N, CA, C and O atoms as a Maestro MAE file, in Angstrom:
{
 s_m_m2io_version
 :::
 2.0.0
}

f_m_ct {
 s_m_title
 :::
 protein
 m_atom[280] {
  # First column is atom index #
  i_m_mmod_type
  r_m_x_coord
  r_m_y_coord
  r_m_z_coord
  i_m_residue_number
  s_m_chain_name
  s_m_pdb_residue_name
  s_m_pdb_atom_name
  i_m_atomic_number
  :::
  1 25 -10.111 -1.859 2.527 1 A "UNK " " N  " 7
  2 3 -9.151 -1.107 2.501 1 A "UNK " " CA " 6
  3 2 -7.579 -1.880 1.854 1 A "UNK " " C  " 6
  4 15 -7.151 -2.909 2.376 1 A "UNK " " O  " 8
  5 25 -7.174 -1.502 1.196 2 A "UNK " " N  " 7
  6 3 -5.938 -1.976 -0.052 2 A "UNK " " CA " 6
  7 2 -4.298 -1.300 0.554 2 A "UNK " " C  " 6
  8 15 -4.070 -0.137 0.884 2 A "UNK " " O  " 8
  9 25 -3.465 -2.319 0.547 3 A "UNK " " N  " 7
  10 3 -2.363 -2.216 0.500 3 A "UNK " " CA " 6
  11 2 -1.518 -2.473 -0.837 3 A "UNK " " C  " 6
  12 15 -1.894 -3.343 -1.622 3 A "UNK " " O  " 8
  13 25 -0.367 -1.704 -1.088 4 A "UNK " " N  " 7
  14 3 0.783 -2.526 -2.452 4 A "UNK " " CA " 6
  15 2 1.732 -2.967 -1.168 4 A "UNK " " C  " 6
  16 15 2.243 -2.426 -0.187 4 A "UNK " " O  " 8
  17 25 1.652 -4.339 -1.800 5 A "UNK " " N  " 7
  18 3 2.820 -5.517 -1.398 5 A "UNK " " CA " 6
  19 2 4.019 -5.717 -2.376 5 A "UNK " " C  " 6
  20 15 3.839 -5.777 -3.593 5 A "UNK " " O  " 8
  21 25 5.269 -5.819 -1.789 6 A "UNK " " N  " 7
  22 3 6.191 -6.182 -2.972 6 A "UNK " " CA " 6
  23 2 6.364 -7.810 -2.857 6 A "UNK " " C  " 6
  24 15 6.064 -8.370 -1.803 6 A "UNK " " O  " 8
  25 25 6.728 -8.349 -3.682 7 A "UNK " " N  " 7
  26 3 6.699 -9.944 -3.822 7 A "UNK " " CA " 6
  27 2 7.998 -10.251 -4.502 7 A "UNK " " C  " 6
  28 15 8.350 -9.591 -5.480 7 A "UNK " " O  " 8
  29 25 8.937 -11.516 -3.877 8 A "UNK " " N  " 7
  30 3 9.883 -12.006 -5.022 8 A "UNK " " CA " 6
  31 2 10.326 -13.569 -3.936 8 A "UNK " " C  " 6
  32 15 10.375 -13.886 -2.748 8 A "UNK " " O  " 8
  33 25 10.498 -13.986 -4.895 9 A "UNK " " N  " 7
  34 3 10.833 -15.289 -4.065 9 A "UNK " " CA " 6
  35 2 12.790 -15.861 -4.741 9 A "UNK " " C  " 6
  36 15 13.250 -15.591 -5.850 9 A "UNK " " O  " 8
  37 25 13.248 -16.369 -4.019 10 A "UNK " " N  " 7
  38 3 14.678 -16.894 -3.629 10 A "UNK " " CA " 6
  39 2 14.633 -18.121 -3.850 10 A "UNK " " C  " 6
  40 15 14.030 -18.911 -3.124 10 A "UNK " " O  " 8
  41 25 15.196 -18.399 -4.766 11 A "UNK " " N  " 7
  42 3 15.437 -20.060 -4.846 11 A "UNK " " CA " 6
  43 2 15.738 -20.967 -3.753 11 A "UNK " " C  " 6
  44 15 15.193 -22.060 -3.909 11 A "UNK " " O  " 8
  45 25 16.538 -20.845 -2.536 12 A "UNK " " N  " 7
  46 3 17.201 -21.364 -1.517 12 A "UNK " " CA " 6
  47 2 16.043 -20.819 -0.502 12 A "UNK " " C  " 6
  48 15 15.336 -21.694 -0.002 12 A "UNK " " O  " 8
  49 25 15.794 -19.543 -0.169 13 A "UNK " " N  " 7
  50 3 15.434 -19.199 0.942 13 A "UNK " " CA " 6
  51 2 13.998 -18.914 1.118 13 A "UNK " " C  " 6
  52 15 13.563 -18.571 2.217 13 A "UNK " " O  " 8
  53 25 12.853 -19.107 -0.462 14 A "UNK " " N  " 7
  54 3 11.398 -19.326 -0.379 14 A "UNK " " CA " 6
  55 2 11.090 -17.516 -0.774 14 A "UNK " " C  " 6
  56 15 11.754 -16.603 -1.266 14 A "UNK " " O  " 8
  57 25 9.814 -17.670 -0.276 15 A "UNK " " N  " 7
  58 3 9.281 -16.158 -0.638 15 A "UNK " " CA " 6
  59 2 9.354 -15.180 0.374 15 A "UNK " " C  " 6
  60 15 9.221 -15.393 1.579 15 A "UNK " " O  " 8
  61 25 9.614 -13.883 -0.280 16 A "UNK " " N  " 7
  62 3 10.150 -12.630 0.684 16 A "UNK " " CA " 6
  63 2 8.595 -11.575 0.276 16 A "UNK " " C  " 6
  64 15 8.263 -11.139 -0.826 16 A "UNK " " O  " 8
  65 25 8.085 -11.461 1.249 17 A "UNK " " N  " 7
  66 3 6.903 -10.297 1.017 17 A "UNK " " CA " 6
  67 2 6.548 -9.624 2.063 17 A "UNK " " C  " 6
  68 15 6.165 -9.933 3.191 17 A "UNK " " O  " 8
  69 25 6.808 -8.283 1.302 18 A "UNK " " N  " 7
  70 3 6.457 -7.039 2.222 18 A "UNK " " CA " 6
  71 2 5.733 -5.998 1.936 18 A "UNK " " C  " 6
  72 15 5.728 -5.535 0.795 18 A "UNK " " O  " 8
  73 25 4.849 -5.358 3.160 19 A "UNK " " N  " 7
  74 3 4.164 -4.295 2.864 19 A "UNK " " CA " 6
  75 2 4.948 -2.725 2.310 19 A "UNK " " C  " 6
  76 15 5.671 -2.089 3.075 19 A "UNK " " O  " 8
  77 25 4.735 -2.393 1.268 20 A "UNK " " N  " 7
  78 3 5.040 -1.032 1.314 20 A "UNK " " CA " 6
  79 2 4.357 -0.346 2.008 20 A "UNK " " C  " 6
  80 15 3.132 -0.436 2.080 20 A "UNK " " O  " 8
  81 25 5.017 0.392 2.582 21 A "UNK " " N  " 7
  82 3 4.048 1.215 4.075 21 A "UNK " " CA " 6
  83 2 4.542 2.789 3.661 21 A "UNK " " C  " 6
  84 15 4.108 3.725 4.333 21 A "UNK " " O  " 8
  85 25 5.498 3.048 2.489 22 A "UNK " " N  " 7
  86 3 5.405 4.763 2.061 22 A "UNK " " CA " 6
  87 2 4.151 5.390 1.483 22 A "UNK " " C  " 6
  88 15 3.643 6.497 1.666 22 A "UNK " " O  " 8
  89 25 3.777 4.281 0.677 23 A "UNK " " N  " 7
  90 3 2.633 4.806 -0.238 23 A "UNK " " CA " 6
  91 2 1.173 4.237 0.718 23 A "UNK " " C  " 6
  92 15 0.028 4.455 0.324 23 A "UNK " " O  " 8
  93 25 1.454 3.577 1.858 24 A "UNK " " N  " 7
  94 3 -0.139 3.694 2.973 24 A "UNK " " CA " 6
  95 2 -0.926 2.887 2.542 24 A "UNK " " C  " 6
  96 15 -0.562 1.978 1.796 24 A "UNK " " O  " 8
  97 25 -2.041 3.036 2.886 25 A "UNK " " N  " 7
  98 3 -3.190 2.281 2.615 25 A "UNK " " CA " 6
  99 2 -4.292 3.076 1.555 25 A "UNK " " C  " 6
  100 15 -4.062 4.270 1.362 25 A "UNK " " O  " 8
  101 25 -5.399 2.505 0.907 26 A "UNK " " N  " 7
  102 3 -6.310 3.000 0.177 26 A "UNK " " CA " 6
  103 2 -7.479 2.477 0.340 26 A "UNK " " C  " 6
  104 15 -7.531 1.313 0.738 26 A "UNK " " O  " 8
  105 25 -8.492 3.084 0.117 27 A "UNK " " N  " 7
  106 3 -10.230 3.025 -0.044 27 A "UNK " " CA " 6
  107 2 -10.364 1.764 -0.737 27 A "UNK " " C  " 6
  108 15 -11.129 0.897 -0.314 27 A "UNK " " O  " 8
  109 25 -9.744 1.631 -1.659 28 A "UNK " " N  " 7
  110 3 -10.490 0.880 -3.261 28 A "UNK " " CA " 6
  111 2 -9.157 0.585 -3.647 28 A "UNK " " C  " 6
  112 15 -8.107 1.046 -3.199 28 A "UNK " " O  " 8
  113 25 -9.413 -0.518 -4.828 29 A "UNK " " N  " 7
  114 3 -8.391 -0.858 -5.657 29 A "UNK " " CA " 6
  115 2 -8.264 -0.209 -6.674 29 A "UNK " " C  " 6
  116 15 -7.494 -0.786 -7.441 29 A "UNK " " O  " 8
  117 25 -8.581 0.566 -7.002 30 A "UNK " " N  " 7
  118 3 -8.640 1.505 -8.250 30 A "UNK " " CA " 6
  119 2 -7.469 2.643 -7.612 30 A "UNK " " C  " 6
  120 15 -6.547 3.047 -8.320 30 A "UNK " " O  " 8
  121 25 -7.587 2.934 -6.679 31 A "UNK " " N  " 7
  122 3 -6.882 4.133 -6.128 31 A "UNK " " CA " 6
  123 2 -5.553 3.478 -5.505 31 A "UNK " " C  " 6
  124 15 -4.539 4.175 -5.468 31 A "UNK " " O  " 8
  125 25 -5.523 2.205 -5.031 32 A "UNK " " N  " 7
  126 3 -4.246 1.495 -4.952 32 A "UNK " " CA " 6
  127 2 -3.626 1.248 -6.432 32 A "UNK " " C  " 6
  128 15 -2.410 1.300 -6.618 32 A "UNK " " O  " 8
  129 25 -4.479 0.996 -7.388 33 A "UNK " " N  " 7
  130 3 -3.689 0.611 -8.465 33 A "UNK " " CA " 6
  131 2 -2.793 1.844 -9.152 33 A "UNK " " C  " 6
  132 15 -1.600 1.809 -9.454 33 A "UNK " " O  " 8
  133 25 -3.723 2.921 -9.302 34 A "UNK " " N  " 7
  134 3 -3.412 4.233 -9.550 34 A "UNK " " CA " 6
  135 2 -1.972 4.669 -8.880 34 A "UNK " " C  " 6
  136 15 -1.072 5.138 -9.576 34 A "UNK " " O  " 8
  137 25 -1.845 4.473 -7.479 35 A "UNK " " N  " 7
  138 3 -0.767 4.942 -6.542 35 A "UNK " " CA " 6
  139 2 0.489 4.070 -7.154 35 A "UNK " " C  " 6
  140 15 1.630 4.461 -7.399 35 A "UNK " " O  " 8
  141 25 -0.090 2.754 -7.322 36 A "UNK " " N  " 7
  142 3 1.084 1.723 -7.893 36 A "UNK " " CA " 6
  143 2 1.525 1.870 -9.103 36 A "UNK " " C  " 6
  144 15 2.618 1.409 -9.432 36 A "UNK " " O  " 8
  145 25 0.575 2.671 -10.115 37 A "UNK " " N  " 7
  146 3 1.758 2.774 -11.618 37 A "UNK " " CA " 6
  147 2 2.063 4.025 -11.635 37 A "UNK " " C  " 6
  148 15 2.336 4.564 -12.707 37 A "UNK " " O  " 8
  149 25 2.072 4.615 -10.633 38 A "UNK " " N  " 7
  150 3 2.766 6.480 -10.636 38 A "UNK " " CA " 6
  151 2 3.735 6.121 -9.947 38 A "UNK " " C  " 6
  152 15 4.600 6.987 -10.081 38 A "UNK " " O  " 8
  153 25 4.252 4.935 -8.953 39 A "UNK " " N  " 7
  154 3 5.478 5.032 -7.784 39 A "UNK " " CA " 6
  155 2 6.322 3.826 -8.779 39 A "UNK " " C  " 6
  156 15 7.549 3.788 -8.871 39 A "UNK " " O  " 8
  157 25 5.764 3.264 -9.194 40 A "UNK " " N  " 7
  158 3 6.963 2.005 -10.106 40 A "UNK " " CA " 6
  159 2 6.906 2.398 -11.204 40 A "UNK " " C  " 6
  160 15 5.837 2.762 -11.694 40 A "UNK " " O  " 8
  161 25 8.219 2.422 -11.955 41 A "UNK " " N  " 7
  162 3 9.540 2.189 -11.313 41 A "UNK " " CA " 6
  163 2 10.116 3.508 -10.698 41 A "UNK " " C  " 6
  164 15 11.212 3.494 -10.138 41 A "UNK " " O  " 8
  165 25 9.377 4.633 -10.804 42 A "UNK " " N  " 7
  166 3 10.326 5.868 -10.279 42 A "UNK " " CA " 6
  167 2 10.524 5.873 -9.163 42 A "UNK " " C  " 6
  168 15 11.637 6.383 -9.036 42 A "UNK " " O  " 8
  169 25 10.123 5.610 -8.181 43 A "UNK " " N  " 7
  170 3 10.845 5.793 -7.112 43 A "UNK " " CA " 6
  171 2 11.313 4.699 -6.757 43 A "UNK " " C  " 6
  172 15 11.392 4.907 -5.546 43 A "UNK " " O  " 8
  173 25 11.708 3.618 -6.916 44 A "UNK " " N  " 7
  174 3 12.882 1.963 -7.053 44 A "UNK " " CA " 6
  175 2 14.244 2.633 -6.594 44 A "UNK " " C  " 6
  176 15 14.551 3.717 -7.090 44 A "UNK " " O  " 8
  177 25 14.829 2.201 -5.933 45 A "UNK " " N  " 7
  178 3 16.206 2.344 -6.210 45 A "UNK " " CA " 6
  179 2 16.868 1.586 -7.269 45 A "UNK " " C  " 6
  180 15 16.179 0.715 -7.800 45 A "UNK " " O  " 8
  181 25 18.106 1.747 -7.696 46 A "UNK " " N  " 7
  182 3 18.926 1.399 -8.774 46 A "UNK " " CA " 6
  183 2 18.554 -0.249 -8.638 46 A "UNK " " C  " 6
  184 15 17.820 -0.771 -9.477 46 A "UNK " " O  " 8
  185 25 19.107 -1.000 -7.544 47 A "UNK " " N  " 7
  186 3 19.161 -2.481 -7.250 47 A "UNK " " CA " 6
  187 2 17.479 -2.813 -7.437 47 A "UNK " " C  " 6
  188 15 17.339 -3.850 -8.085 47 A "UNK " " O  " 8
  189 25 16.640 -2.415 -7.177 48 A "UNK " " N  " 7
  190 3 14.693 -2.514 -6.876 48 A "UNK " " CA " 6
  191 2 14.590 -2.623 -8.534 48 A "UNK " " C  " 6
  192 15 13.895 -3.509 -9.031 48 A "UNK " " O  " 8
  193 25 15.165 -1.876 -9.188 49 A "UNK " " N  " 7
  194 3 14.636 -1.286 -10.417 49 A "UNK " " CA " 6
  195 2 14.800 -2.111 -11.275 49 A "UNK " " C  " 6
  196 15 13.848 -2.503 -11.949 49 A "UNK " " O  " 8
  197 25 16.307 -2.664 -11.489 50 A "UNK " " N  " 7
  198 3 16.865 -3.812 -12.122 50 A "UNK " " CA " 6
  199 2 16.493 -5.344 -11.839 50 A "UNK " " C  " 6
  200 15 16.795 -6.345 -12.489 50 A "UNK " " O  " 8
  201 25 15.641 -5.193 -10.505 51 A "UNK " " N  " 7
  202 3 14.796 -6.627 -10.316 51 A "UNK " " CA " 6
  203 2 13.604 -6.342 -10.839 51 A "UNK " " C  " 6
  204 15 13.145 -7.259 -11.521 51 A "UNK " " O  " 8
  205 25 12.801 -5.174 -10.734 52 A "UNK " " N  " 7
  206 3 11.940 -5.375 -11.301 52 A "UNK " " CA " 6
  207 2 11.647 -5.305 -12.750 52 A "UNK " " C  " 6
  208 15 10.532 -5.677 -13.116 52 A "UNK " " O  " 8
  209 25 12.507 -4.876 -13.627 53 A "UNK " " N  " 7
  210 3 12.439 -5.151 -14.909 53 A "UNK " " CA " 6
  211 2 12.642 -6.775 -14.979 53 A "UNK " " C  " 6
  212 15 11.846 -7.582 -15.458 53 A "UNK " " O  " 8
  213 25 13.769 -7.016 -14.447 54 A "UNK " " N  " 7
  214 3 13.988 -8.548 -14.674 54 A "UNK " " CA " 6
  215 2 12.874 -9.638 -14.628 54 A "UNK " " C  " 6
  216 15 12.904 -10.722 -15.210 54 A "UNK " " O  " 8
  217 25 11.744 -9.077 -13.712 55 A "UNK " " N  " 7
  218 3 10.648 -9.890 -13.494 55 A "UNK " " CA " 6
  219 2 10.845 -10.262 -12.455 55 A "UNK " " C  " 6
  220 15 9.869 -10.905 -12.068 55 A "UNK " " O  " 8
  221 25 12.009 -10.190 -11.367 56 A "UNK " " N  " 7
  222 3 12.431 -10.898 -10.172 56 A "UNK " " CA " 6
  223 2 11.811 -10.323 -8.981 56 A "UNK " " C  " 6
  224 15 11.851 -10.907 -7.898 56 A "UNK " " O  " 8
  225 25 11.165 -9.047 -9.174 57 A "UNK " " N  " 7
  226 3 10.292 -8.525 -7.881 57 A "UNK " " CA " 6
  227 2 8.939 -7.420 -8.832 57 A "UNK " " C  " 6
  228 15 8.857 -6.571 -9.720 57 A "UNK " " O  " 8
  229 25 8.168 -8.136 -7.948 58 A "UNK " " N  " 7
  230 3 6.454 -7.680 -8.329 58 A "UNK " " CA " 6
  231 2 6.137 -7.030 -7.414 58 A "UNK " " C  " 6
  232 15 6.722 -7.253 -6.354 58 A "UNK " " O  " 8
  233 25 4.950 -5.830 -7.461 59 A "UNK " " N  " 7
  234 3 4.442 -4.953 -6.888 59 A "UNK " " CA " 6
  235 2 2.773 -5.247 -6.991 59 A "UNK " " C  " 6
  236 15 2.249 -4.988 -8.075 59 A "UNK " " O  " 8
  237 25 2.021 -5.715 -6.029 60 A "UNK " " N  " 7
  238 3 0.472 -5.688 -6.115 60 A "UNK " " CA " 6
  239 2 0.202 -5.427 -5.363 60 A "UNK " " C  " 6
  240 15 0.791 -5.223 -4.302 60 A "UNK " " O  " 8
  241 25 -1.457 -5.290 -5.858 61 A "UNK " " N  " 7
  242 3 -2.213 -4.292 -4.700 61 A "UNK " " CA " 6
  243 2 -3.130 -5.585 -4.176 61 A "UNK " " C  " 6
  244 15 -3.752 -6.208 -5.036 61 A "UNK " " O  " 8
  245 25 -3.256 -6.136 -2.311 62 A "UNK " " N  " 7
  246 3 -3.869 -6.594 -2.167 62 A "UNK " " CA " 6
  247 2 -4.901 -6.053 -1.218 62 A "UNK " " C  " 6
  248 15 -4.743 -5.018 -0.571 62 A "UNK " " O  " 8
  249 25 -5.739 -6.654 -1.185 63 A "UNK " " N  " 7
  250 3 -7.082 -6.047 0.071 63 A "UNK " " CA " 6
  251 2 -6.592 -6.745 1.627 63 A "UNK " " C  " 6
  252 15 -6.156 -7.862 1.905 63 A "UNK " " O  " 8
  253 25 -6.807 -5.859 2.239 64 A "UNK " " N  " 7
  254 3 -6.571 -5.993 3.878 64 A "UNK " " CA " 6
  255 2 -7.767 -6.610 4.644 64 A "UNK " " C  " 6
  256 15 -8.866 -6.060 4.585 64 A "UNK " " O  " 8
  257 25 -7.611 -7.531 5.228 65 A "UNK " " N  " 7
  258 3 -8.853 -7.972 5.881 65 A "UNK " " CA " 6
  259 2 -8.470 -7.547 7.561 65 A "UNK " " C  " 6
  260 15 -7.410 -7.171 8.062 65 A "UNK " " O  " 8
  261 25 -9.397 -7.713 7.967 66 A "UNK " " N  " 7
  262 3 -9.393 -7.892 9.480 66 A "UNK " " CA " 6
  263 2 -9.017 -8.833 10.061 66 A "UNK " " C  " 6
  264 15 -9.136 -9.961 9.582 66 A "UNK " " O  " 8
  265 25 -8.460 -8.599 11.253 67 A "UNK " " N  " 7
  266 3 -7.915 -9.552 12.065 67 A "UNK " " CA " 6
  267 2 -9.085 -10.409 12.938 67 A "UNK " " C  " 6
  268 15 -8.749 -11.513 13.365 67 A "UNK " " O  " 8
  269 25 -10.376 -9.946 13.196 68 A "UNK " " N  " 7
  270 3 -11.333 -10.411 13.495 68 A "UNK " " CA " 6
  271 2 -11.137 -11.258 14.933 68 A "UNK " " C  " 6
  272 15 -10.093 -11.898 15.065 68 A "UNK " " O  " 8
  273 25 -12.061 -11.267 15.933 69 A "UNK " " N  " 7
  274 3 -12.208 -11.354 17.286 69 A "UNK " " CA " 6
  275 2 -10.968 -11.711 17.851 69 A "UNK " " C  " 6
  276 15 -10.206 -12.497 17.289 69 A "UNK " " O  " 8
  277 25 -10.787 -11.309 18.661 70 A "UNK " " N  " 7
  278 3 -9.505 -11.831 19.632 70 A "UNK " " CA " 6
  279 2 -9.958 -12.274 20.890 70 A "UNK " " C  " 6
  280 15 -9.154 -12.690 21.725 70 A "UNK " " O  " 8
  :::
 }
 m_bond[279] {
  # First column is bond index #
  i_m_from
  i_m_to
  i_m_order
  :::
  1 1 2 1
  2 2 3 1
  3 3 4 2
  4 3 5 1
  5 5 6 1
  6 6 7 1
  7 7 8 2
  8 7 9 1
  9 9 10 1
  10 10 11 1
  11 11 12 2
  12 11 13 1
  13 13 14 1
  14 14 15 1
  15 15 16 2
  16 15 17 1
  17 17 18 1
  18 18 19 1
  19 19 20 2
  20 19 21 1
  21 21 22 1
  22 22 23 1
  23 23 24 2
  24 23 25 1
  25 25 26 1
  26 26 27 1
  27 27 28 2
  28 27 29 1
  29 29 30 1
  30 30 31 1
  31 31 32 2
  32 31 33 1
  33 33 34 1
  34 34 35 1
  35 35 36 2
  36 35 37 1
  37 37 38 1
  38 38 39 1
  39 39 40 2
  40 39 41 1
  41 41 42 1
  42 42 43 1
  43 43 44 2
  44 43 45 1
  45 45 46 1
  46 46 47 1
  47 47 48 2
  48 47 49 1
  49 49 50 1
  50 50 51 1
  51 51 52 2
  52 51 53 1
  53 53 54 1
  54 54 55 1
  55 55 56 2
  56 55 57 1
  57 57 58 1
  58 58 59 1
  59 59 60 2
  60 59 61 1
  61 61 62 1
  62 62 63 1
  63 63 64 2
  64 63 65 1
  65 65 66 1
  66 66 67 1
  67 67 68 2
  68 67 69 1
  69 69 70 1
  70 70 71 1
  71 71 72 2
  72 71 73 1
  73 73 74 1
  74 74 75 1
  75 75 76 2
  76 75 77 1
  77 77 78 1
  78 78 79 1
  79 79 80 2
  80 79 81 1
  81 81 82 1
  82 82 83 1
  83 83 84 2
  84 83 85 1
  85 85 86 1
  86 86 87 1
  87 87 88 2
  88 87 89 1
  89 89 90 1
  90 90 91 1
  91 91 92 2
  92 91 93 1
  93 93 94 1
  94 94 95 1
  95 95 96 2
  96 95 97 1
  97 97 98 1
  98 98 99 1
  99 99 100 2
  100 99 101 1
  101 101 102 1
  102 102 103 1
  103 103 104 2
  104 103 105 1
  105 105 106 1
  106 106 107 1
  107 107 108 2
  108 107 109 1
  109 109 110 1
  110 110 111 1
  111 111 112 2
  112 111 113 1
  113 113 114 1
  114 114 115 1
  115 115 116 2
  116 115 117 1
  117 117 118 1
  118 118 119 1
  119 119 120 2
  120 119 121 1
  121 121 122 1
  122 122 123 1
  123 123 124 2
  124 123 125 1
  125 125 126 1
  126 126 127 1
  127 127 128 2
  128 127 129 1
  129 129 130 1
  130 130 131 1
  131 131 132 2
  132 131 133 1
  133 133 134 1
  134 134 135 1
  135 135 136 2
  136 135 137 1
  137 137 138 1
  138 138 139 1
  139 139 140 2
  140 139 141 1
  141 141 142 1
  142 142 143 1
  143 143 144 2
  144 143 145 1
  145 145 146 1
  146 146 147 1
  147 147 148 2
  148 147 149 1
  149 149 150 1
  150 150 151 1
  151 151 152 2
  152 151 153 1
  153 153 154 1
  154 154 155 1
  155 155 156 2
  156 155 157 1
  157 157 158 1
  158 158 159 1
  159 159 160 2
  160 159 161 1
  161 161 162 1
  162 162 163 1
  163 163 164 2
  164 163 165 1
  165 165 166 1
  166 166 167 1
  167 167 168 2
  168 167 169 1
  169 169 170 1
  170 170 171 1
  171 171 172 2
  172 171 173 1
  173 173 174 1
  174 174 175 1
  175 175 176 2
  176 175 177 1
  177 177 178 1
  178 178 179 1
  179 179 180 2
  180 179 181 1
  181 181 182 1
  182 182 183 1
  183 183 184 2
  184 183 185 1
  185 185 186 1
  186 186 187 1
  187 187 188 2
  188 187 189 1
  189 189 190 1
  190 190 191 1
  191 191 192 2
  192 191 193 1
  193 193 194 1
  194 194 195 1
  195 195 196 2
  196 195 197 1
  197 197 198 1
  198 198 199 1
  199 199 200 2
  200 199 201 1
  201 201 202 1
  202 202 203 1
  203 203 204 2
  204 203 205 1
  205 205 206 1
  206 206 207 1
  207 207 208 2
  208 207 209 1
  209 209 210 1
  210 210 211 1
  211 211 212 2
  212 211 213 1
  213 213 214 1
  214 214 215 1
  215 215 216 2
  216 215 217 1
  217 217 218 1
  218 218 219 1
  219 219 220 2
  220 219 221 1
  221 221 222 1
  222 222 223 1
  223 223 224 2
  224 223 225 1
  225 225 226 1
  226 226 227 1
  227 227 228 2
  228 227 229 1
  229 229 230 1
  230 230 231 1
  231 231 232 2
  232 231 233 1
  233 233 234 1
  234 234 235 1
  235 235 236 2
  236 235 237 1
  237 237 238 1
  238 238 239 1
  239 239 240 2
  240 239 241 1
  241 241 242 1
  242 242 243 1
  243 243 244 2
  244 243 245 1
  245 245 246 1
  246 246 247 1
  247 247 248 2
  248 247 249 1
  249 249 250 1
  250 250 251 1
  251 251 252 2
  252 251 253 1
  253 253 254 1
  254 254 255 1
  255 255 256 2
  256 255 257 1
  257 257 258 1
  258 258 259 1
  259 259 260 2
  260 259 261 1
  261 261 262 1
  262 262 263 1
  263 263 264 2
  264 263 265 1
  265 265 266 1
  266 266 267 1
  267 267 268 2
  268 267 269 1
  269 269 270 1
  270 270 271 1
  271 271 272 2
  272 271 273 1
  273 273 274 1
  274 274 275 1
  275 275 276 2
  276 275 277 1
  277 277 278 1
  278 278 279 1
  279 279 280 2
  :::
 }
}
């Protein structure tokens, strides 16, 4: 399973990473990358689009792994 993650790093507060839950999860990397290409920058707010264009915000597809036995 794959998910889209948003990543930014602030100088004083460090990394900020969150799952883009609106897009859901994907069966493989190709489907995730296709959804990412279709959604960004079209669905970004003005503030997020400016950060994305400036390279201050990145969106990546990451493979989700299970939590394992508890």
